[in-house]
DSSP file (Angstrom, degrees, kcal/mol; ACC not computed):
  #  RESIDUE AA STRUCTURE BP1 BP2  ACC     N-H-->O    O-->H-N    N-H-->O    O-->H-N    TCO  KAPPA ALPHA  PHI   PSI    X-CA   Y-CA   Z-CA
    1    1 A M     >        0   0    0      0, 0.0     4,-2.3     0, 0.0     5,-0.2   0.000 360.0 360.0 360.0 -34.8  -23.2  -43.6  -17.2
    2    2 A K  H  >  +     0   0    0      2,-0.2     4,-2.2     1,-0.2     5,-0.2   0.879 360.0  49.7 -68.7 -34.2  -24.6  -47.0  -18.2
    3    3 A I  H  > S+     0   0    0      2,-0.2     4,-2.8     1,-0.2    -1,-0.2   0.931 111.5  47.0 -66.3 -46.2  -26.5  -45.5  -21.0
    4    4 A V  H  > S+     0   0    0      2,-0.2     4,-2.5     1,-0.2    -2,-0.2   0.863 113.6  48.8 -61.7 -40.0  -23.5  -43.6  -22.3
    5    5 A S  H  X S+     0   0    0     -4,-2.3     4,-2.2     2,-0.2    -1,-0.2   0.876 110.8  49.9 -72.2 -36.3  -21.3  -46.7  -22.0
    6    6 A L  H  X S+     0   0    0     -4,-2.2     4,-2.6     2,-0.2    -2,-0.2   0.935 111.6  49.0 -64.3 -44.8  -23.9  -48.8  -23.8
    7    7 A F  H  X S+     0   0    0     -4,-2.8     4,-2.6     2,-0.2    -2,-0.2   0.915 111.0  50.0 -60.8 -42.6  -24.1  -46.1  -26.6
    8    8 A G  H  X S+     0   0    0     -4,-2.5     4,-2.6     2,-0.2    -1,-0.2   0.905 110.0  50.8 -61.7 -40.1  -20.4  -46.0  -26.9
    9    9 A T  H  X S+     0   0    0     -4,-2.2     4,-2.5     2,-0.2     5,-0.3   0.936 111.0  47.7 -62.7 -44.9  -20.2  -49.7  -27.2
   10   10 A L  H  X S+     0   0    0     -4,-2.6     4,-2.4     1,-0.2    -2,-0.2   0.915 112.0  50.2 -58.7 -47.3  -22.9  -49.7  -29.9
   11   11 A V  H  X S+     0   0    0     -4,-2.6     4,-2.8     2,-0.2     5,-0.2   0.928 112.8  45.4 -59.8 -48.1  -21.1  -47.0  -31.8
   12   12 A L  H  X S+     0   0    0     -4,-2.6     4,-1.7     1,-0.2    -2,-0.2   0.907 115.4  46.1 -68.8 -37.5  -17.6  -48.7  -31.7
   13   13 A T  H  X S+     0   0    0     -4,-2.5     4,-2.4    -5,-0.2    -1,-0.2   0.875 113.9  50.0 -71.4 -34.2  -19.1  -52.1  -32.7
   14   14 A S  H  X S+     0   0    0     -4,-2.4     4,-3.0    -5,-0.3     5,-0.2   0.926 111.0  49.4 -63.4 -45.3  -21.2  -50.5  -35.5
   15   15 A L  H  X S+     0   0    0     -4,-2.8     4,-2.4     1,-0.2    -2,-0.2   0.880 111.6  48.5 -64.4 -36.5  -18.1  -48.7  -36.8
   16   16 A S  H  X S+     0   0    0     -4,-1.7     4,-1.8    -5,-0.2    -1,-0.2   0.912 114.0  45.4 -68.6 -41.0  -16.1  -51.8  -36.8
   17   17 A Y  H  X S+     0   0    0     -4,-2.4     4,-1.5     2,-0.2    -2,-0.2   0.938 113.1  50.2 -68.1 -42.3  -18.9  -53.8  -38.6
   18   18 A A  H  X S+     0   0    0     -4,-3.0     4,-0.8     1,-0.2     3,-0.4   0.928 112.2  47.8 -62.3 -47.2  -19.4  -51.0  -41.2
   19   19 A A  H  < S+     0   0    0     -4,-2.4     3,-0.3     1,-0.2    -1,-0.2   0.828 109.3  53.5 -64.5 -31.6  -15.7  -50.8  -41.9
   20   20 A S  H >< S+     0   0    0     -4,-1.8     3,-0.7     1,-0.2    -1,-0.2   0.783 103.7  56.5 -74.2 -25.7  -15.4  -54.4  -42.3
   21   21 A C  H 3< S+     0   0    0     -4,-1.5    -1,-0.2    -3,-0.4    -2,-0.2   0.716 107.0  49.0 -75.1 -19.3  -18.3  -54.5  -44.9
   22   22 A V  T 3< S+     0   0    0     -4,-0.8    -1,-0.2    -3,-0.3    -2,-0.2   0.291  79.2 125.3-106.1  10.3  -16.5  -52.0  -47.2
   23   23 A I  S <  S-     0   0    0     -3,-0.7     8,-0.1    -4,-0.1    -3,-0.0  -0.532  72.4-106.6 -67.0 131.2  -13.2  -53.8  -47.2
   24   24 A P        -     0   0    0      0, 0.0    -1,-0.1     0, 0.0     4,-0.1  -0.339  25.3-139.6 -57.2 137.0  -12.0  -54.6  -50.8
   25   25 A T  S    S+     0   0    0      2,-0.1     2,-0.1    -3,-0.1    -2,-0.0   0.857  77.0  85.8 -73.2 -37.0  -12.4  -58.3  -51.4
   26   26 A P  S    S-     0   0    0      0, 0.0     5,-0.3     0, 0.0     4,-0.0  -0.448  86.7-115.7 -67.7 138.8   -9.3  -59.0  -53.4
   27   27 A S        +     0   0    0     -2,-0.1     2,-0.3     4,-0.1     3,-0.1  -0.356  67.6  86.4 -69.2 152.1   -6.3  -59.7  -51.0
   28   28 A G  S  > S-     0   0    0      1,-0.1     4,-2.4    -4,-0.1     5,-0.2  -0.961  91.9 -40.3 151.5-164.5   -3.5  -57.2  -51.0
   29   29 A F  H  > S+     0   0    0     -2,-0.3     4,-2.3     1,-0.2     5,-0.2   0.893 131.2  48.1 -60.4 -44.6   -2.4  -54.0  -49.5
   30   30 A T  H  > S+     0   0    0      1,-0.2     4,-2.1     2,-0.2    -1,-0.2   0.859 111.9  51.9 -70.6 -35.1   -5.8  -52.3  -49.5
   31   31 A H  H  > S+     0   0    0     -5,-0.3     4,-2.1     2,-0.2    -1,-0.2   0.930 111.0  47.3 -62.7 -46.4   -7.5  -55.4  -48.0
   32   32 A D  H  X S+     0   0    0     -4,-2.4     4,-1.7     1,-0.2    -2,-0.2   0.882 112.3  48.4 -66.7 -39.1   -4.9  -55.5  -45.2
   33   33 A V  H  X S+     0   0    0     -4,-2.3     4,-2.4     2,-0.2    -1,-0.2   0.884 108.8  55.0 -65.7 -39.6   -5.3  -51.8  -44.4
   34   34 A G  H  X S+     0   0    0     -4,-2.1     4,-2.5     1,-0.2    -2,-0.2   0.913 107.3  50.6 -57.8 -45.2   -9.1  -52.2  -44.4
   35   35 A L  H  X S+     0   0    0     -4,-2.1     4,-1.3     2,-0.2    -1,-0.2   0.887 110.5  48.1 -64.8 -36.5   -8.8  -54.9  -41.8
   36   36 A V  H  X S+     0   0    0     -4,-1.7     4,-0.9     2,-0.2     3,-0.3   0.926 112.8  48.1 -66.9 -43.4   -6.6  -52.8  -39.6
   37   37 A V  H  < S+     0   0    0     -4,-2.4     3,-0.5     1,-0.2    -2,-0.2   0.874 111.0  53.2 -63.6 -37.1   -9.0  -49.9  -39.9
   38   38 A A  H  < S+     0   0    0     -4,-2.5     4,-0.4     1,-0.2    -1,-0.2   0.786 110.4  45.8 -67.5 -31.1  -11.9  -52.3  -39.1
   39   39 A F  H  X S+     0   0    0     -4,-1.3     4,-2.2    -3,-0.3    -1,-0.2   0.576  89.8  83.7 -96.4  -8.6  -10.4  -53.5  -36.0
   40   40 A I  H  X S+     0   0    0     -4,-0.9     4,-2.1    -3,-0.5    -1,-0.2   0.909  91.2  49.2 -61.6 -43.7   -9.3  -50.2  -34.5
   41   41 A P  H  > S+     0   0    0      0, 0.0     4,-1.9     0, 0.0    -1,-0.2   0.864 111.7  50.2 -58.9 -39.3  -12.7  -49.4  -33.0
   42   42 A L  H  > S+     0   0    0     -4,-0.4     4,-2.8     2,-0.2     5,-0.2   0.857 107.2  54.1 -65.9 -36.0  -12.8  -52.9  -31.4
   43   43 A G  H  X S+     0   0    0     -4,-2.2     4,-2.7     1,-0.2     5,-0.2   0.920 108.2  49.7 -67.9 -39.5   -9.3  -52.3  -30.0
   44   44 A V  H  X S+     0   0    0     -4,-2.1     4,-2.1     2,-0.2    -2,-0.2   0.920 111.8  49.4 -58.5 -42.8  -10.6  -49.1  -28.3
   45   45 A L  H  X S+     0   0    0     -4,-1.9     4,-2.3     2,-0.2    -2,-0.2   0.974 114.0  43.3 -61.9 -55.5  -13.5  -51.1  -26.9
   46   46 A V  H  X S+     0   0    0     -4,-2.8     4,-2.3     1,-0.2    -2,-0.2   0.879 113.9  51.6 -60.7 -42.4  -11.3  -53.9  -25.5
   47   47 A G  H  X S+     0   0    0     -4,-2.7     4,-0.8    -5,-0.2    -1,-0.2   0.860 111.3  47.8 -63.5 -35.2   -8.7  -51.4  -24.1
   48   48 A S  H  < S+     0   0    0     -4,-2.1     3,-0.3    -5,-0.2    -2,-0.2   0.878 110.2  51.6 -71.2 -37.8  -11.4  -49.5  -22.4
   49   49 A I  H >< S+     0   0    0     -4,-2.3     3,-1.5     1,-0.2    19,-0.3   0.896 105.2  56.6 -64.8 -41.3  -13.0  -52.7  -20.9
   50   50 A I  H 3< S+     0   0    0     -4,-2.3    19,-0.6     1,-0.3    18,-0.4   0.793 106.4  49.6 -61.9 -28.4   -9.7  -53.8  -19.5
   51   51 A F  T 3< S+     0   0    0     -4,-0.8    -1,-0.3    -3,-0.3    -2,-0.2   0.161  76.1 135.2 -95.9  17.8   -9.2  -50.6  -17.5
   52   52 A I    <   -     0   0    0     -3,-1.5    16,-0.9     1,-0.1     2,-0.5  -0.462  58.0-125.5 -65.3 135.7  -12.6  -50.5  -15.8
   53   53 A V  E     +A   67   0A   0     49,-0.5    52,-0.3    14,-0.2    14,-0.3  -0.743  31.7 176.8 -84.1 124.4  -12.2  -49.7  -12.2
   54   54 A D  E     -     0   0A   0     12,-3.6     2,-0.3    -2,-0.5    13,-0.2   0.644  57.5 -34.7-101.9 -19.2  -13.9  -52.4  -10.1
   55   55 A G  E     -A   66   0A   0     11,-1.4    11,-2.9     2,-0.0     2,-0.4  -0.970  50.2-116.3 174.0 171.6  -13.1  -51.2   -6.6
   56   56 A Y  E     -A   65   0A   0     -2,-0.3     2,-0.4     9,-0.2     9,-0.2  -0.965  12.1-165.1-130.5 147.2  -10.7  -49.6   -4.2
   57   57 A T  E     -A   64   0A   0      7,-2.5     7,-2.9    -2,-0.4     2,-0.6  -0.978   6.9-161.9-133.2 121.5   -8.8  -50.7   -1.2
   58   58 A V  E     +A   63   0A   0     -2,-0.4     5,-0.2     5,-0.2    -2,-0.0  -0.897  17.7 170.7-102.4 126.3   -7.2  -48.3    1.2
   59   59 A G        -     0   0    0      3,-2.8    -2,-0.0    -2,-0.6     0, 0.0  -0.661  48.2 -94.4-121.0 178.0   -4.6  -49.7    3.5
   60   60 A P  S    S+     0   0    0      0, 0.0     3,-0.1     0, 0.0    -2,-0.0   0.739 122.3  25.1 -69.0 -19.8   -2.1  -48.1    5.9
   61   61 A T  S    S+     0   0    0      1,-0.3    15,-3.2    14,-0.0     2,-0.3   0.558 126.9  16.0-118.0 -15.4    0.7  -48.0    3.4
   62   62 A R  E     - B   0  75A   0     13,-0.3    -3,-2.8    14,-0.1     2,-0.4  -0.983  55.9-128.7-156.2 161.0   -1.1  -48.0    0.0
   63   63 A I  E     -AB  58  74A   0     11,-2.2    11,-3.0    -2,-0.3     2,-0.4  -0.978  27.6-157.7-111.7 129.8   -4.2  -47.5   -2.1
   64   64 A S  E     -AB  57  73A   0     -7,-2.9    -7,-2.5    -2,-0.4     2,-0.6  -0.923   5.5-156.2-111.6 132.5   -5.1  -50.2   -4.4
   65   65 A V  E     -AB  56  72A   0      7,-3.4     7,-2.5    -2,-0.4     2,-0.5  -0.939  13.7-149.3-105.7 110.8   -7.3  -49.8   -7.5
   66   66 A Q  E     +AB  55  71A   0    -11,-2.9   -12,-3.6    -2,-0.6   -11,-1.4  -0.688  20.1 177.2 -84.3 128.9   -8.9  -53.1   -8.6
   67   67 A R  E     -A   53   0A   0      3,-2.6   -14,-0.2    -2,-0.5   -16,-0.1  -0.667  47.0 -88.5-119.5-179.8   -9.5  -53.4  -12.3
   68   68 A L  S    S+     0   0    0    -16,-0.9   -17,-0.1   -18,-0.4   -18,-0.1   0.893 120.3  14.0 -61.1 -43.3  -11.0  -56.3  -14.2
   69   69 A L  S    S+     0   0    0    -19,-0.6     2,-0.3     1,-0.1    -1,-0.2   0.539 129.3  15.3-113.6 -10.2   -7.7  -58.1  -14.8
   70   70 A F        -     0   0    0    -20,-0.2    -3,-2.6    -5,-0.0     2,-0.4  -0.934  64.1-118.9-153.8 173.5   -5.1  -56.5  -12.5
   71   71 A V  E     -B   66   0A   0     -2,-0.3     2,-0.5    -5,-0.2    -5,-0.2  -0.972  15.6-152.9-124.1 137.8   -4.6  -54.2   -9.5
   72   72 A T  E     -B   65   0A   0     -7,-2.5    -7,-3.4    -2,-0.4     2,-0.4  -0.941  14.9-159.8-109.8 127.4   -2.7  -50.8   -9.5
   73   73 A S  E     -B   64   0A   0     -2,-0.5    -9,-0.2    -9,-0.2   -11,-0.0  -0.871   7.1-163.7-108.1 141.3   -1.1  -49.9   -6.1
   74   74 A V  E     -B   63   0A   0    -11,-3.0   -11,-2.2    -2,-0.4     2,-0.1  -0.984  20.6-132.8-121.8 120.8   -0.2  -46.4   -5.2
   75   75 A P  E     -B   62   0A   0      0, 0.0   -13,-0.3     0, 0.0     3,-0.3  -0.457   5.9-154.3 -76.2 149.8    2.2  -46.1   -2.2
   76   76 A L    >   +     0   0    0    -15,-3.2     3,-0.9     1,-0.2   -14,-0.1   0.083  58.7 116.7-104.6  19.5    1.3  -43.6    0.5
   77   77 A S  T 3  S+     0   0    0      1,-0.3    -1,-0.2   -16,-0.2   -15,-0.1   0.842  80.1  38.9 -61.5 -39.6    4.9  -43.1    1.7
   78   78 A G  T 3  S+     0   0    0     -3,-0.3     2,-0.3     2,-0.0    -1,-0.3   0.443  87.3 115.7 -93.3   2.9    5.2  -39.4    0.8
   79   79 A L    <   +     0   0    0     -3,-0.9     3,-0.1     1,-0.2    -3,-0.1  -0.557  33.8 173.2 -74.2 128.6    1.7  -38.5    1.8
   80   80 A Q        -     0   0    0      1,-0.4     2,-0.3    -2,-0.3    -1,-0.2   0.784  62.7  -9.3-103.8 -35.7    1.7  -36.0    4.7
   81   81 A R        -     0   0    0      2,-0.0    -1,-0.4     0, 0.0     2,-0.3  -0.988  52.2-169.9-159.7 159.2   -2.1  -35.1    4.9
   82   82 A A        +     0   0    0     -2,-0.3     2,-0.3    -3,-0.1    -3,-0.0  -0.988  10.1 175.8-152.4 147.0   -5.4  -35.5    3.1
   83   83 A W        -     0   0    0     -2,-0.3     2,-0.5     2,-0.0    -2,-0.0  -0.950  28.7-109.7-149.4 167.3   -8.8  -34.0    3.6
   84   84 A V        +     0   0    0     -2,-0.3    -2,-0.0     2,-0.0     0, 0.0  -0.880  26.8 171.9-107.3 126.8  -12.2  -33.9    2.1
   85   85 A E    >   -     0   0    0     -2,-0.5     3,-1.3     1,-0.1     4,-0.2  -0.841   5.6-177.4-130.2  97.2  -13.6  -30.8    0.3
   86   86 A P  T 3  S+     0   0    0      0, 0.0     3,-0.4     0, 0.0    -1,-0.1   0.776  80.2  50.9 -69.1 -24.7  -16.9  -31.8   -1.3
   87   87 A A  T >  S+     0   0    0      1,-0.2     3,-1.3     2,-0.1    -2,-0.0   0.275  75.0 106.4 -92.9  11.0  -17.5  -28.3   -2.9
   88   88 A V  T <  S+     0   0    0     -3,-1.3    -1,-0.2     1,-0.3     0, 0.0   0.800  83.3  44.1 -63.3 -28.0  -14.2  -28.0   -4.6
   89   89 A Y  T >  S+     0   0    0     -3,-0.4     3,-2.3    -4,-0.2    -1,-0.3   0.417  80.1 130.3 -95.6  -2.2  -15.6  -28.7   -8.0
   90   90 A N  T <  S+     0   0    0     -3,-1.3     3,-0.1     1,-0.3    -3,-0.0  -0.313  80.4   8.6 -59.6 129.7  -18.6  -26.5   -7.8
   91   91 A G  T 3  S+     0   0    0      1,-0.3    -1,-0.3    -2,-0.1     2,-0.1   0.400  96.9 131.7  81.7  -2.7  -18.9  -24.3  -10.8
   92   92 A S    <   -     0   0    0     -3,-2.3     2,-0.4     1,-0.0    -1,-0.3  -0.468  43.0-150.7 -81.5 157.2  -16.1  -26.0  -12.8
   93   93 A V        -     0   0    0     -2,-0.1     2,-0.7    -3,-0.1    -3,-0.0  -0.993  18.4-122.0-125.7 131.4  -16.5  -27.0  -16.4
   94   94 A R        +     0   0    0     -2,-0.4     3,-0.1     1,-0.2    -2,-0.0  -0.659  34.7 171.1 -74.9 117.2  -14.6  -29.9  -18.0
   95   95 A V        +     0   0    0     -2,-0.7     2,-0.4     1,-0.3    -1,-0.2   0.872  63.6  23.8 -89.1 -46.1  -12.7  -28.4  -20.9
   96   96 A F  S    S+     0   0    0      2,-0.0    -1,-0.3     0, 0.0     2,-0.1  -0.941 106.7  13.9-125.5 144.6  -10.6  -31.3  -21.9
   97   97 A G        -     0   0    0     -2,-0.4     2,-0.3    -3,-0.1    -3,-0.0  -0.214  64.3-120.8  90.4 178.9  -11.0  -35.0  -21.5
   98   98 A N        -     0   0    0     -2,-0.1     3,-0.1     0, 0.0    -3,-0.0  -0.857  30.9 -92.0-146.8-175.3  -14.0  -37.1  -20.4
   99   99 A G  S    S-     0   0    0     -2,-0.3     5,-0.2     1,-0.2     3,-0.1   0.542  74.1-108.7 -79.8  -3.2  -15.2  -39.6  -17.8
  100  100 A G        -     0   0    0      1,-0.1    -1,-0.2     3,-0.1   -52,-0.0  -0.061  30.9 -78.4  92.9 162.5  -14.0  -42.5  -20.0
  101  101 A L  S    S+     0   0    0      1,-0.3   -93,-0.2    -3,-0.1   -92,-0.1   0.886 127.5  22.8 -63.8 -40.4  -15.9  -45.1  -21.9
  102  102 A Y  S    S-     0   0    0    -54,-0.1   -49,-0.5    -3,-0.1    -1,-0.3  -0.679  85.2-170.1-126.2  77.5  -16.8  -47.1  -18.8
  103  103 A P        -     0   0    0      0, 0.0     2,-0.2     0, 0.0    -3,-0.1  -0.313  29.5-102.6 -69.7 153.2  -16.5  -44.9  -15.8
  104  104 A S        -     0   0    0     -5,-0.2   -50,-0.1     1,-0.1   -52,-0.0  -0.513  19.4-158.1 -73.2 138.9  -16.6  -46.3  -12.4
  105  105 A S              0   0    0    -52,-0.3    -1,-0.1    -2,-0.2   -51,-0.1   0.148 360.0 360.0-101.4  17.1  -19.9  -45.9  -10.5
  106  106 A L              0   0    0    -53,-0.1    -1,-0.2   -51,-0.0   -50,-0.1   0.505 360.0 360.0 -85.2 360.0  -18.1  -46.4   -7.2
């Protein structure tokens, strides 16, 4: 996970740098659009870093997910039961989505 996250960071920063190198020098509409395009990969990077999961806290009434800058709480008021099934994903294949740019190692 750390290698994939490092690779993703390098790709996004490289894309942003490469896009900033080809921005037309005269100011105007094309220059402004080039700046926006150059900063999109950095925005994805910063947005991914903000949502990194740093830990979990399970209490009697809620589960809290600690992120780098904030905490997300999920109330357990409607929960009636929960159990563990370690083999529930055996044989499954992820068709859509990914683990995220910076998946939690917890």
